[in-house]
C-alpha positions as CSV (number, residue, x, y, z in Angstrom):
1,X,-67.0,-39.2,-30.7
2,X,-65.3,-36.3,-30.5
3,X,-61.6,-36.1,-29.0
4,X,-62.0,-35.5,-25.5
5,X,-60.0,-31.7,-25.0
6,X,-58.4,-31.8,-21.1
7,X,-59.9,-29.1,-19.1
8,X,-57.0,-26.7,-19.4
9,X,-57.1,-26.8,-23.0
10,X,-60.7,-26.1,-23.5
11,X,-61.3,-23.0,-25.1
12,X,-57.7,-22.4,-25.0
13,X,-57.1,-21.8,-28.7
14,X,-59.5,-18.8,-30.2
15,X,-60.1,-18.9,-34.0
16,X,-61.4,-16.6,-36.5
17,X,-63.4,-17.6,-39.8
18,X,-63.4,-15.4,-42.8
19,X,-65.7,-17.2,-45.3
20,X,-66.9,-15.9,-48.9
21,X,-70.3,-14.4,-48.9
22,X,-71.9,-17.6,-51.0
23,X,-73.7,-20.2,-48.8
24,X,-71.4,-23.3,-50.6
25,X,-68.6,-21.7,-48.5
26,X,-70.4,-20.1,-45.2
27,X,-71.6,-23.9,-44.9
28,X,-68.7,-25.7,-44.7
29,X,-67.2,-23.4,-42.9
30,X,-69.4,-23.6,-40.0
31,X,-69.2,-27.4,-40.5
32,X,-65.7,-27.0,-39.3
33,X,-66.6,-24.3,-36.6
34,X,-68.7,-27.3,-35.3
35,X,-66.2,-30.2,-35.3
36,X,-63.5,-27.7,-33.9
37,X,-65.8,-26.3,-31.1
38,X,-66.8,-30.1,-30.0
39,X,-62.8,-30.0,-29.7
40,X,-62.7,-27.4,-27.6
41,X,-62.2,-24.3,-29.9
42,X,-63.5,-20.8,-29.4
43,X,-64.7,-19.7,-32.9
44,X,-65.8,-16.4,-33.7
45,X,-67.3,-16.2,-38.0
46,X,-66.6,-13.0,-39.7
47,X,-69.0,-12.0,-42.2
48,X,-72.0,-9.2,-42.9
49,X,-74.8,-8.3,-41.9
50,X,-76.8,-9.9,-45.0
51,X,-75.0,-12.8,-44.1
52,X,-76.0,-13.3,-40.4
53,X,-79.6,-14.5,-40.9
54,X,-78.0,-17.7,-42.8
55,X,-75.4,-17.9,-40.4
56,X,-77.8,-18.0,-37.5
57,X,-79.6,-20.7,-38.5
58,X,-76.8,-23.0,-38.9
59,X,-75.7,-22.8,-35.0
60,X,-77.4,-25.0,-32.8
61,X,-78.3,-24.0,-29.2
62,X,-75.6,-26.2,-27.9
63,X,-72.9,-23.7,-29.9
64,X,-74.6,-20.6,-29.0
65,X,-71.8,-20.0,-26.3
66,X,-68.3,-21.3,-28.6
67,X,-69.6,-19.9,-31.9
68,X,-70.5,-16.4,-32.1
69,X,-70.7,-14.4,-35.5
70,X,-69.0,-10.8,-35.8
71,X,-69.9,-8.6,-38.3
72,X,-67.2,-6.9,-40.8
73,X,-68.5,-3.6,-41.8
74,X,-68.2,-3.3,-46.0
75,X,-68.7,-0.1,-47.7
76,X,-72.5,1.0,-48.7
77,X,-73.5,-1.3,-51.3
78,X,-77.4,-2.3,-52.0
79,X,-77.5,-6.3,-51.3
80,X,-74.4,-7.5,-50.9
81,X,-74.6,-11.5,-51.3
82,X,-73.8,-13.7,-53.9
83,X,-77.5,-14.3,-54.1
84,X,-78.9,-11.5,-55.2
85,X,-75.6,-10.5,-57.2
86,X,-75.3,-12.0,-60.7
87,X,-72.1,-14.3,-60.9
88,X,-70.2,-12.8,-63.5
89,X,-70.1,-9.7,-61.1
90,X,-69.0,-11.5,-58.0
91,X,-65.7,-9.3,-59.2
92,X,-67.8,-6.6,-56.9
93,X,-68.3,-8.2,-53.8
94,X,-64.9,-9.4,-54.1
95,X,-63.7,-5.8,-54.6
96,X,-65.9,-4.3,-51.6
97,X,-64.6,-7.1,-49.2
98,X,-61.5,-6.0,-50.1
99,X,-61.7,-2.5,-49.2
100,X,-63.1,-3.2,-45.5
101,X,-59.0,-4.3,-44.9
102,X,-59.3,-1.8,-42.2
103,X,-62.2,-2.9,-40.4
104,X,-61.1,-6.7,-40.4
105,X,-57.9,-5.4,-39.0
106,X,-59.6,-3.8,-36.5
107,X,-61.9,-7.0,-35.4
108,X,-58.2,-8.9,-35.4
109,X,-56.9,-6.3,-33.1
110,X,-59.8,-6.4,-31.1
111,X,-60.5,-10.5,-30.7
112,X,-56.6,-11.1,-30.5
113,X,-57.2,-14.7,-32.3
114,X,-54.7,-17.0,-31.9
115,X,-55.6,-18.1,-35.4
116,X,-57.2,-16.9,-38.8
117,X,-59.2,-19.3,-41.1
118,X,-59.7,-17.6,-44.3
119,X,-61.4,-18.4,-47.8
120,X,-59.1,-19.2,-50.3
121,X,-61.2,-16.1,-52.3
122,X,-59.9,-13.9,-49.5
123,X,-56.4,-14.1,-49.8
124,X,-55.4,-10.7,-48.3
125,X,-57.1,-11.8,-45.0
126,X,-53.4,-13.6,-44.6
127,X,-51.5,-10.3,-44.8
128,X,-54.1,-8.4,-42.2
129,X,-53.4,-11.3,-40.1
130,X,-49.7,-11.3,-40.4
131,X,-48.9,-7.9,-39.9
132,X,-50.7,-8.1,-36.0
133,X,-48.4,-11.2,-35.5
134,X,-51.6,-13.7,-36.0
135,X,-50.8,-16.8,-38.2
136,X,-53.7,-17.4,-41.2
137,X,-54.4,-20.6,-43.1
138,X,-56.4,-21.0,-45.7
139,X,-59.6,-23.4,-46.1
140,X,-60.4,-24.9,-49.0
141,X,-64.3,-25.3,-49.9
142,X,-63.9,-27.8,-53.1
143,X,-62.6,-31.2,-53.1
144,X,-59.1,-32.0,-53.7
145,X,-59.5,-33.5,-57.5
146,X,-60.8,-30.1,-58.6
147,X,-58.3,-28.1,-56.8
148,X,-56.1,-29.9,-58.2
149,X,-56.8,-29.7,-61.5
150,X,-57.3,-26.0,-60.9
151,X,-53.8,-25.4,-59.9
152,X,-52.3,-27.9,-62.8
153,X,-53.6,-25.3,-65.1
154,X,-53.0,-22.2,-63.7
155,X,-49.9,-23.0,-62.2
156,X,-47.9,-25.9,-63.7
157,X,-49.7,-25.9,-67.5
158,X,-46.6,-27.9,-68.8
159,X,-48.0,-30.8,-66.8
160,X,-50.6,-33.4,-68.1
161,X,-53.3,-33.9,-65.8
162,X,-53.0,-37.6,-65.4
163,X,-57.0,-38.8,-64.3
164,X,-58.6,-39.0,-67.3
165,X,-61.5,-40.8,-65.7
166,X,-62.9,-37.2,-64.2
167,X,-61.0,-35.0,-67.4
168,X,-63.9,-32.4,-68.1
169,X,-65.8,-33.5,-71.8
170,X,-65.8,-31.2,-74.5
171,X,-68.1,-28.6,-73.7
172,X,-67.5,-28.6,-69.7
173,X,-63.6,-28.1,-70.9
174,X,-64.3,-24.9,-73.3
175,X,-66.1,-23.2,-70.5
176,X,-63.2,-24.6,-67.2
177,X,-61.2,-22.7,-69.9
178,X,-62.7,-19.9,-70.3
179,X,-62.6,-19.4,-66.6
180,X,-59.0,-20.1,-66.0
181,X,-58.2,-17.6,-68.6
182,X,-60.8,-15.0,-66.8
183,X,-59.3,-15.5,-63.8
184,X,-55.7,-15.3,-65.2
185,X,-56.7,-11.3,-66.5
186,X,-58.9,-10.6,-63.1
187,X,-55.8,-11.6,-60.8
188,X,-54.0,-9.0,-63.0
189,X,-56.2,-5.9,-61.2
190,X,-55.1,-4.7,-57.8
191,X,-58.8,-6.2,-56.3
192,X,-58.1,-10.0,-57.4
193,X,-55.8,-12.1,-55.2
194,X,-54.2,-15.0,-56.1
195,X,-56.1,-18.1,-54.5
196,X,-52.9,-20.3,-55.4
197,X,-50.9,-17.9,-53.3
198,X,-47.9,-18.8,-51.1
199,X,-48.3,-17.4,-47.4
200,X,-46.1,-17.6,-44.1
201,X,-47.6,-20.9,-43.8
202,X,-47.8,-24.2,-46.6
203,X,-50.6,-25.9,-45.3
204,X,-54.3,-25.5,-46.0
205,X,-57.3,-27.2,-44.7
206,X,-59.4,-29.0,-47.3
207,X,-63.3,-30.1,-47.4
208,X,-62.8,-33.7,-48.1
209,X,-61.6,-37.1,-46.8
210,X,-58.7,-39.3,-48.5
211,X,-61.3,-42.2,-48.3
212,X,-62.6,-40.8,-51.1
213,X,-59.7,-38.2,-52.3
214,X,-56.6,-39.6,-51.1
215,X,-54.8,-39.7,-54.5
216,X,-55.7,-36.4,-55.3
217,X,-54.4,-34.9,-52.5
218,X,-51.0,-36.6,-52.9
219,X,-51.2,-35.3,-56.5
220,X,-51.9,-31.8,-55.4
221,X,-49.2,-32.3,-52.4
222,X,-46.6,-34.0,-55.4
223,X,-47.3,-30.6,-57.8
224,X,-47.4,-27.9,-55.2
225,X,-45.5,-28.6,-51.8
226,X,-48.6,-27.5,-49.8
227,X,-49.4,-29.9,-47.1
228,X,-53.1,-30.7,-47.3
229,X,-55.3,-31.2,-44.0
230,X,-58.5,-33.2,-44.9
231,X,-61.1,-32.2,-41.8
232,X,-63.6,-35.1,-43.4
233,X,-67.4,-34.6,-44.1
234,X,-69.9,-32.6,-42.7
235,X,-71.9,-32.7,-39.6
236,X,-75.2,-34.3,-39.7
237,X,-77.9,-31.8,-39.0
238,X,-81.0,-34.0,-37.5
239,X,-84.2,-31.3,-37.4
240,X,-86.9,-32.4,-35.6
241,X,-88.9,-29.1,-35.4
242,X,-88.9,-28.2,-39.5
243,X,-92.1,-26.2,-39.4
244,X,-91.7,-25.1,-42.2
245,X,-91.6,-28.4,-44.4
246,X,-94.2,-30.2,-42.5
247,X,-96.3,-31.2,-45.7
248,X,-93.7,-31.9,-48.0
249,X,-92.4,-34.4,-45.0
250,X,-95.9,-35.6,-44.5
251,X,-96.1,-36.4,-47.9
252,X,-92.9,-38.1,-48.2
253,X,-94.6,-40.2,-45.5
254,X,-96.8,-41.9,-48.1
255,X,-94.4,-43.2,-50.1
256,X,-92.5,-46.0,-50.3
257,X,-88.8,-46.9,-49.1
258,X,-86.3,-45.9,-51.5
259,X,-89.2,-44.7,-54.1
260,X,-88.9,-40.6,-54.3
261,X,-86.2,-38.5,-56.4
262,X,-85.5,-35.3,-54.7
263,X,-84.1,-32.3,-57.6
264,X,-82.9,-29.5,-56.1
265,X,-80.2,-27.0,-57.8
266,X,-79.2,-24.8,-55.3
267,X,-79.5,-20.7,-55.6
268,X,-76.6,-19.7,-57.2
269,X,-76.1,-21.4,-60.8
270,X,-80.0,-21.7,-62.6
271,X,-81.7,-24.2,-65.0
272,X,-82.1,-22.4,-68.6
273,X,-86.3,-22.5,-69.3
274,X,-85.0,-26.0,-71.9
275,X,-83.3,-27.2,-69.4
276,X,-86.2,-26.6,-66.9
277,X,-88.5,-28.6,-69.7
278,X,-86.8,-31.4,-70.3
279,X,-86.5,-32.3,-66.8
280,X,-90.4,-31.8,-66.4
281,X,-90.6,-34.2,-69.2
282,X,-88.0,-37.0,-68.0
283,X,-89.5,-36.5,-64.3
284,X,-93.0,-37.1,-65.6
285,X,-91.8,-39.5,-68.3
286,X,-90.1,-42.0,-65.7
287,X,-93.7,-42.4,-63.4
288,X,-91.0,-42.4,-60.1
289,X,-92.4,-39.7,-57.2
290,X,-90.6,-36.7,-56.7
291,X,-89.8,-33.8,-54.9
292,X,-88.4,-30.8,-57.2
293,X,-87.0,-27.5,-56.1
294,X,-87.8,-25.0,-58.3
295,X,-85.7,-21.4,-57.5
296,X,-85.4,-18.4,-59.6
297,X,-82.8,-15.6,-59.7
298,X,-84.2,-12.7,-57.2
299,X,-83.7,-10.5,-59.8
300,X,-86.6,-12.4,-61.5
301,X,-89.6,-12.5,-60.7
302,X,-91.3,-16.0,-62.2
303,X,-94.3,-18.2,-61.4
304,X,-93.8,-21.9,-62.0
305,X,-96.5,-22.2,-64.1
306,X,-94.5,-19.8,-66.7
307,X,-91.5,-22.0,-66.4
308,X,-93.1,-25.6,-66.2
309,X,-95.0,-27.2,-69.6
310,X,-99.1,-26.7,-69.8
311,X,-100.6,-29.1,-68.0
312,X,-97.1,-30.7,-66.1
313,X,-99.0,-29.9,-62.1
314,X,-102.4,-31.5,-63.3
315,X,-100.7,-34.7,-64.8
316,X,-98.5,-35.7,-62.1
317,X,-100.8,-34.9,-59.5
318,X,-100.2,-36.5,-56.3
319,X,-96.9,-38.3,-57.4
320,X,-94.7,-35.0,-57.0
321,X,-94.4,-31.8,-55.1
322,X,-92.7,-28.7,-56.9
323,X,-91.7,-25.9,-54.2
324,X,-90.5,-23.0,-55.5
325,X,-88.8,-21.9,-51.9
326,X,-86.4,-23.4,-49.9
327,X,-86.6,-26.5,-48.3
328,X,-84.5,-28.1,-45.2
329,X,-82.3,-30.1,-47.5
330,X,-80.8,-32.1,-44.2
331,X,-84.2,-33.5,-43.1
332,X,-85.6,-34.4,-46.8
333,X,-82.1,-36.4,-47.6
334,X,-82.9,-37.9,-44.2
335,X,-86.2,-39.8,-45.1
336,X,-86.4,-43.0,-45.9
337,X,-88.4,-42.6,-48.5
338,X,-85.9,-40.6,-50.8
339,X,-84.4,-43.1,-53.2
340,X,-81.8,-40.6,-55.2
341,X,-81.0,-36.9,-55.4
342,X,-80.8,-35.1,-58.7
343,X,-77.8,-32.2,-57.8
344,X,-75.7,-30.3,-59.7
345,X,-72.5,-31.6,-58.1
346,X,-71.3,-28.2,-56.0
347,X,-69.1,-29.9,-53.4
348,X,-70.4,-29.4,-50.2
349,X,-73.8,-30.6,-51.7
350,X,-72.5,-33.8,-53.0
351,X,-70.4,-35.0,-49.7
352,X,-73.4,-34.1,-47.4
353,X,-75.2,-36.5,-50.0
354,X,-72.8,-39.2,-49.2
355,X,-73.2,-38.8,-45.7
356,X,-76.8,-39.5,-45.7
357,X,-75.8,-42.8,-48.0
358,X,-78.2,-41.3,-51.1
359,X,-77.5,-42.1,-54.3
360,X,-76.4,-38.8,-56.8
361,X,-78.2,-38.2,-60.3
362,X,-75.7,-35.7,-61.2
363,X,-76.4,-32.6,-63.5
364,X,-73.5,-30.6,-63.3
365,X,-74.7,-26.9,-64.4
366,X,-71.2,-24.8,-63.7
367,X,-67.5,-24.5,-62.6
368,X,-66.3,-27.7,-60.5
369,X,-69.5,-29.4,-60.5
370,X,-68.8,-31.2,-63.8
371,X,-65.6,-32.8,-62.7
372,X,-67.4,-33.6,-59.2
373,X,-69.9,-35.4,-60.9
374,X,-67.5,-37.4,-62.7
375,X,-65.7,-38.0,-59.2
376,X,-68.9,-39.5,-57.9
377,X,-69.1,-41.6,-61.1
378,X,-66.1,-43.0,-60.1
379,X,-66.4,-43.9,-57.3
380,X,-69.4,-45.7,-57.9
381,X,-72.1,-43.5,-55.8
382,X,-73.5,-41.8,-58.8
383,X,-75.0,-42.0,-62.2
384,X,-74.4,-38.8,-64.4
385,X,-76.7,-37.4,-66.7
386,X,-74.8,-36.7,-69.6
387,X,-75.0,-33.8,-72.0
388,X,-73.9,-33.9,-75.7
389,X,-71.4,-31.6,-77.0
390,X,-73.5,-28.4,-77.2
391,X,-74.2,-28.6,-73.4
392,X,-78.1,-30.3,-74.2
393,X,-80.1,-32.7,-71.9
394,X,-82.7,-34.8,-72.9
395,X,-86.0,-36.0,-71.4
396,X,-85.8,-39.9,-72.2
397,X,-82.4,-40.0,-70.6
398,X,-83.4,-38.0,-67.7
399,X,-86.1,-40.5,-67.1
400,X,-84.4,-44.1,-67.6
401,X,-81.5,-42.7,-65.2
402,X,-84.7,-41.7,-62.8
403,X,-86.0,-45.3,-63.3
404,X,-82.9,-47.1,-63.1
405,X,-81.5,-45.2,-60.0
406,X,-84.7,-45.7,-57.5
407,X,-84.7,-49.8,-58.6
408,X,-80.7,-50.0,-58.3
409,X,-80.4,-52.2,-55.2
410,X,-76.5,-52.2,-56.1
411,X,-76.3,-48.4,-56.8
412,X,-77.9,-48.1,-52.9
413,X,-75.4,-50.5,-51.5
414,X,-71.9,-48.8,-52.6
415,X,-73.1,-45.4,-51.2
416,X,-73.9,-47.3,-47.9
417,X,-70.4,-48.8,-48.1
418,X,-68.7,-45.8,-49.1
419,X,-70.6,-43.4,-46.4
420,X,-69.9,-45.9,-43.6
421,X,-66.2,-45.8,-44.4
422,X,-66.8,-42.4,-44.4
423,X,-67.9,-42.3,-40.9
424,X,-65.4,-44.6,-39.8
425,X,-62.2,-42.5,-40.3
426,X,-64.0,-39.1,-39.8
427,X,-63.4,-38.4,-36.1
428,X,-59.7,-39.5,-37.0
429,X,-59.3,-36.7,-39.6
430,X,-60.8,-33.7,-37.5
431,X,-59.0,-34.9,-34.5
432,X,-55.2,-34.9,-36.7
433,X,-56.5,-31.3,-37.9
434,X,-57.7,-30.2,-34.9
435,X,-53.7,-31.0,-33.0
436,X,-52.4,-29.7,-36.4
437,X,-53.8,-26.4,-35.4
438,X,-52.7,-26.5,-32.0
439,X,-49.1,-27.0,-32.6
440,X,-49.2,-24.7,-34.9
441,X,-50.4,-21.8,-32.4
442,X,-47.9,-23.0,-30.1
443,X,-45.2,-21.7,-32.5
């Protein structure tokens, strides 16, 4: 139960949130908005008109008065979201957002919020807020393990990262080093900000919990002198009127408890044709029930039949469902037939999966995902499909992993134990965060 806020403090604190445009950033910001609204805060979420549908879909009716969207007008560019722009062109979106500084300043002047909570990719927002005497605080939507690794590598490269269990593999390390080098080069340009920049407030909010990342939070604090305030797990979305996914939910209802694998990789990073083929054959060889959501970049118009092995859909028959559209992930993860989630291990997906108590089958692709996967394995709540030194995956290992997960009572028990522990302290963490924000705005 959320902390009860005395009447005189209800809606007393006005917060403006400013997330990066990717769904994996917007979603945790909205989750935090709901938690703060439950504690009497009034929240405005600043984003583009393109993100409006995504945001509105995630705000239930009960929050309609306490959480509202504020549109940020941008210089005209076609389809300005990260779903339509290639990953290697994200800097275009960053630059365009930064060009909207004056419009963002007008929003602050009109709303006069007590606090701005901004995405670490939008560091410039702090300066705009401070110019109007408004305190601003980072919200980090990745985990402490990965964030501390990036900070260590970029700001303190002379210090050896001490957590070998989650250290990237050879292929992963090469990609991460390329990313870090690219990030360092981009920071030399005026349109890209330093996400680790120190500001007027050496406090950051983080989408994590001490239950799973306590030692990484402590390490980052020691290394950087930043105070980290964990906000806990996302709020579980209970959906009862999911009309778009009735057929697949009905199909799940015909399957035994914990018998079905759910595979979904989001809409920002995509499997190669070879990876899709290995995954398809792995699903076929495993003989387990499955739901597989297959997505393609918006600029690529492709049919399922073009990328799946010949005859695959006919051979799997009623054992599986292959979908080429988004499904409500929370509704599926909450179903008793689901026995495992094949995930690339984006941070928000991982902690949502823990909240539902579903074992994770880690199949990371990019960025923070490989380290998130290893962290989940370290916690005992995941099994990773390990890539070879060339980054390849193999159908035989995939099949054996799937069979092992749906039959492993020990893995399920461990996940549910971790989920229970997270829930037991979840309110304590967000209550503590809310108190910190109130105290900050009183100064």
